[in-house]
Structures are given as structure tokens and as C-alpha cells.
C-alpha positions as CSV (number, residue, x, y, z in Angstrom):
1,M,112.0,133.3,109.0
2,K,109.8,132.7,107.0
3,P,110.0,128.6,105.1
4,V,111.2,128.3,101.4
5,Y,109.2,125.8,99.5
6,L,109.3,124.7,96.2
7,V,106.5,122.4,94.5
8,A,107.1,120.9,91.3
9,G,104.5,120.0,89.0
10,A,102.4,123.1,90.1
11,S,101.1,124.5,86.7
12,S,97.2,122.9,87.8
13,G,95.4,120.5,90.4
14,I,97.2,119.6,93.8
15,G,100.5,121.0,92.9
16,A,99.1,125.0,92.0
17,A,97.0,124.2,95.1
18,V,99.8,123.4,97.7
19,A,101.7,127.0,95.9
20,V,99.0,129.1,97.2
21,R,98.1,127.4,100.4
22,A,101.6,127.7,101.3
23,A,101.6,131.4,100.7
24,E,98.9,131.7,102.5
25,A,100.6,130.3,105.9
26,G,103.7,133.0,105.0
27,A,105.9,130.6,103.4
28,R,108.1,131.8,100.4
29,V,107.1,129.8,97.5
30,A,108.8,128.7,94.1
31,V,106.9,126.6,91.5
32,C,107.8,124.8,88.8
33,G,106.2,123.0,85.3
34,R,106.3,122.6,81.6
35,R,103.4,124.8,80.9
36,R,104.9,128.0,81.2
37,E,101.7,130.2,80.6
38,A,99.9,128.3,83.5
39,L,102.4,128.2,85.6
40,T,102.9,131.9,85.6
41,A,99.2,132.1,86.3
42,V,99.7,130.5,89.4
43,A,102.9,132.7,90.5
44,D,100.9,135.9,89.9
45,R,97.7,134.3,92.2
46,C,100.4,133.5,95.2
47,G,103.5,135.7,94.6
48,A,105.5,132.7,93.8
49,T,108.5,133.0,91.4
50,A,107.8,130.5,88.6
51,H,110.3,127.8,87.0
52,V,109.9,126.5,83.7
53,A,111.4,123.3,84.0
54,D,111.2,119.5,82.8
55,V,111.9,117.9,86.3
56,T,112.2,114.6,84.2
57,R,116.0,115.9,83.1
58,R,118.8,116.0,85.3
59,E,119.9,119.2,84.5
60,D,117.1,121.3,84.5
61,V,116.4,119.9,88.6
62,E,120.2,120.9,89.2
63,Q,119.6,124.3,87.9
64,L,116.2,124.4,89.1
65,I,117.5,123.6,92.7
66,D,120.4,126.2,92.5
67,A,118.0,129.1,91.0
68,V,115.9,128.4,94.0
69,V,118.4,129.1,96.4
70,R,120.2,132.2,94.9
71,E,116.8,133.5,95.1
72,H,115.7,132.8,98.3
73,G,118.6,132.3,100.0
74,R,117.3,128.3,101.4
75,L,115.4,125.8,100.9
76,D,113.3,124.3,103.7
77,G,110.6,122.0,101.5
78,V,110.4,120.3,98.4
79,V,107.0,119.3,96.6
80,A,107.7,116.2,93.9
81,N,104.0,116.8,92.1
82,A,104.7,116.2,88.5
83,G,102.7,113.2,87.6
84,V,101.1,111.7,84.1
85,M,98.8,109.0,83.8
86,R,98.9,106.4,80.9
87,P,96.3,104.9,80.4
88,G,96.7,100.5,79.9
89,G,97.3,97.5,81.6
90,V,101.0,95.3,80.7
91,L,99.3,93.7,77.8
92,D,98.2,97.4,76.5
93,L,101.2,99.9,77.1
94,T,103.9,100.9,74.4
95,H,107.0,101.1,75.8
96,D,106.8,104.9,75.2
97,D,103.7,104.7,77.4
98,W,105.8,102.7,80.5
99,D,109.0,105.0,79.9
100,A,106.4,108.1,80.0
101,T,105.2,107.6,83.4
102,L,108.0,106.3,85.3
103,R,110.4,109.3,83.8
104,T,107.5,111.4,84.9
105,N,106.2,110.2,88.6
106,L,109.3,108.0,89.6
107,T,112.6,109.4,88.1
108,S,111.5,113.3,88.6
109,V,111.3,112.1,92.5
110,F,114.6,110.8,92.3
111,L,116.5,113.4,90.6
112,L,114.5,116.8,92.8
113,A,115.9,114.9,96.4
114,R,119.4,114.1,94.7
115,A,120.0,117.6,93.6
116,S,118.2,119.4,96.7
117,I,118.9,116.8,99.7
118,G,122.0,119.0,100.7
119,Q,119.6,122.4,101.3
120,L,117.6,120.3,102.9
121,I,120.2,118.9,105.3
122,A,121.1,122.2,106.2
123,A,118.0,123.6,107.0
124,R,116.4,120.6,108.9
125,G,113.8,120.4,106.3
126,S,111.3,118.2,104.1
127,F,110.4,116.3,101.4
128,V,107.1,115.2,100.6
129,T,106.2,113.3,97.5
130,V,102.9,113.5,96.5
131,G,101.6,109.3,95.3
132,S,98.4,107.9,95.1
133,I,95.9,105.0,96.2
134,A,97.0,103.6,93.1
135,G,100.3,102.9,94.4
136,L,98.6,100.7,97.6
137,R,96.2,98.6,95.5
138,A,96.5,96.8,92.1
139,P,94.2,98.7,90.3
140,T,93.3,97.0,86.3
141,G,94.6,99.3,83.5
142,M,96.8,101.3,85.4
143,S,99.5,98.8,85.3
144,A,102.7,101.8,85.2
145,Y,101.1,104.5,86.7
146,A,100.7,102.1,90.1
147,A,104.3,100.4,89.8
148,S,105.3,104.4,89.3
149,K,103.5,105.6,92.5
150,A,104.6,102.6,94.5
151,G,107.4,103.2,93.2
152,A,108.1,106.7,94.4
153,A,106.2,106.3,97.2
154,M,109.5,103.5,98.6
155,L,112.0,105.7,97.0
156,T,110.4,108.5,100.0
157,S,110.9,106.2,102.7
158,T,114.4,105.1,101.2
159,I,115.2,109.2,101.6
160,A,113.5,108.8,105.1
161,A,115.7,106.7,106.6
162,E,119.1,107.7,105.2
163,F,118.8,111.1,105.6
164,G,116.5,111.2,108.8
165,P,120.1,111.2,111.1
166,L,120.6,114.5,109.3
167,G,117.7,116.0,110.0
168,V,115.8,115.4,107.0
169,R,112.1,114.1,107.2
170,A,110.6,112.3,103.7
171,N,106.7,111.4,103.5
172,T,104.1,110.1,100.7
173,V,100.7,111.8,100.3
174,S,98.2,109.4,98.6
175,P,95.2,110.8,97.5
176,G,92.4,109.0,96.2
177,W,89.8,110.3,93.6
178,T,90.7,114.4,93.5
179,R,88.6,116.8,91.4
180,T,91.6,118.2,89.2
181,E,92.3,118.9,85.7
182,M,94.0,115.5,84.6
183,A,91.1,113.4,86.9
184,D,88.5,115.3,84.8
185,E,90.3,114.4,81.7
186,E,90.1,110.8,82.4
187,M,86.2,110.8,83.5
188,R,85.5,112.2,80.5
189,E,87.2,108.8,79.3
190,F,85.9,106.7,81.5
191,G,82.3,108.4,81.7
192,G,81.6,109.2,78.0
193,P,81.1,106.0,76.1
194,L,78.5,105.9,78.6
195,G,76.6,109.1,78.4
196,M,77.9,110.1,81.4
197,G,79.2,113.8,82.2
198,V,82.2,114.8,84.0
199,D,80.0,115.2,87.6
200,E,78.0,112.2,86.9
201,S,81.3,110.4,86.4
202,Y,83.1,111.7,89.5
203,E,79.6,110.0,91.2
204,A,80.1,107.0,90.1
205,V,83.9,106.0,90.4
206,T,83.1,107.6,94.2
207,A,80.3,105.3,94.7
208,L,81.4,103.4,96.9
209,V,83.8,105.7,98.9
210,P,82.9,106.2,102.1
211,Q,82.6,109.9,102.2
212,R,80.7,109.1,98.9
213,R,82.5,112.2,97.3
214,P,86.4,113.2,95.5
215,A,88.2,115.4,97.3
216,T,89.5,118.9,96.6
217,A,92.8,119.9,95.7
218,E,92.8,122.1,98.8
219,E,92.0,119.2,100.9
220,I,95.4,117.2,99.4
221,A,97.5,120.2,99.6
222,D,96.4,120.7,103.5
223,A,97.6,117.1,104.4
224,V,100.9,118.1,101.7
225,L,101.4,121.3,104.0
226,W,100.9,119.5,107.2
227,L,103.8,117.2,106.2
228,L,106.1,120.0,105.2
229,G,105.8,121.7,108.2
230,P,106.6,121.8,112.1
231,N,103.8,120.0,113.3
232,S,104.6,116.7,111.9
233,S,108.2,116.8,113.2
234,Y,107.9,113.0,114.5
235,V,106.5,112.3,111.2
236,N,109.1,110.5,109.0
237,G,108.6,107.4,106.2
238,T,105.4,107.8,106.3
239,T,102.5,107.0,103.5
240,L,99.4,109.3,104.4
241,V,96.8,108.0,102.8
242,V,93.9,111.3,102.0
243,D,91.3,109.1,100.4
244,G,88.0,109.5,101.5
245,G,88.6,105.9,103.3
246,T,88.2,104.1,99.7
247,T,91.5,102.1,101.2
248,I,89.0,100.7,104.3
249,V,86.8,99.1,102.3
250,D,86.1,95.2,102.3
251,P,85.8,94.3,98.6
252,G,84.5,91.2,100.0
253,A,81.6,93.1,101.5
254,L,80.6,94.9,99.0
255,P,78.4,92.5,97.3
256,F,76.1,92.8,100.4
257,D,76.1,96.2,101.1
258,F,76.2,97.8,97.6
259,R,72.6,99.2,96.4
260,I,72.6,99.6,93.1
261,T,69.6,101.8,91.9
262,P,68.4,102.8,89.0
263,R,69.6,106.4,86.8
264,K,67.3,108.6,86.1
265,D,66.5,109.3,82.6
């Protein structure tokens, strides 16, 4: 029997790539997001069923899970991928910035898990949260984002501990810089004031990454699908870092290793 996967935040980027990869692997896929036109395009591309929903709202999430189960008869996996990044440190963020970030990046994970866990128990299924390496380290100027992603990873681990005895696995994938619509916008914000284009900005932010490039959305999607499927059957409560080696670099050694070369005009 083909597994049924729900991908939240699937209108673009990593979520869209997960939906396409899952369909290519033979799964039945449901996608949700807030942007109807973009979501429909993804659904048409991979044969998924599309659901316009706001996963920060309890009523929307409960109706979403009910609709997916009505359409497909079961639910084997959930990908909690909805995300937003409001830049700013503690003194820069507004209360609205903080609230919006926590609702989207953390509360949505809670709501999706709470609404779907009964179905996942019945299917002995899998719950995967898309986190970020920002939740594993302490970046400057990203306080709300980093806190929300750290919280989401820990929440996912508590799901693994609580429901593992009932057959449910829950894991987090934490990507590094990944070329997506949201990251492209960040590159414009970072590099624009310096006269740098998007490609040049990606080169700059990954200059110290051992692989010297950002990930593609498909590379992150492959990690998500591995955690959803049977080949990771004894992986539970972990955070899988997919960052090209970003977090293994020793910052204390960088002044002795990093070489700066003049930019060509």
C-alpha cells in the first residue's frame, strides 16, 4: 500500500521539493499552505491534493488532518515545514515579529502533531520537522528565528520520547543555507547594500562552509524522505544536520585558515 504523506508549508522551497520527491517515490501526497496559486502549481506538478490552510490556527489544522484522512483513508507521515524569518536581535524585534515567528515555526509543529498523532499511531508513522542550524548555534540578528527552531527540534524530540513506544518516530532535519525563495530574499537583504547580487551573496555566506556552496531544496528533501520512510526505522528523536559541514568548523581556527582574496571589479 502506498504511504500517505502530508507536507505543510509546501508552496515553495523545501516543502515543494519534499512533495515532488515523495510523489516520485510512489507516495500519495497532500500539500498545504496559505498561497493558493503557488500551492496549486506544486500540487499539479506532483499529483498531490492541495489544501489551503493556516497551520498556526488550531481549527485549520484539525480540519486539514480530517480532510486528508477522508481523501486518502490514512496518514503515514507528516512534514512540519511552515516557516518564517523575521530578522532582528532582542532589542530590534517587535512583539509582532516575535509572536509571528513563534506561531509559524513552533506552534504550528505542536498543532500538526497534536492533530495527527492518532493517525500516526494507527499507521506506525513518522513525523518530521524541518528545523535549521540556527536552532543549534547562536546567530546574531536572528533571535526569534533561532529560538523558534531550537524549540521546534526539542518539541519534536519530546514527541519521539512520548509516542515512540506506540510506534511513532519523530525527527528533525536541520539544514544550513539552502537555495529557496525565502533564502533568496535574505541574500538580497544581506548583499544588496553592498552591491552584491543573489549568486554573489550565496557565495559569500557559504565561503566558510566546507562544501563551499548552499544546498539545493532537493538535497534537503531527500533527507526528509529518508526519515519519513522505512530505511530509517530505528532513527527516532534525532536532529539530522544537512549543512555541508557548516557546524563542524572551529571558529577559533578560522583566522589562521581563512584566506581573503580581492574581489574582481
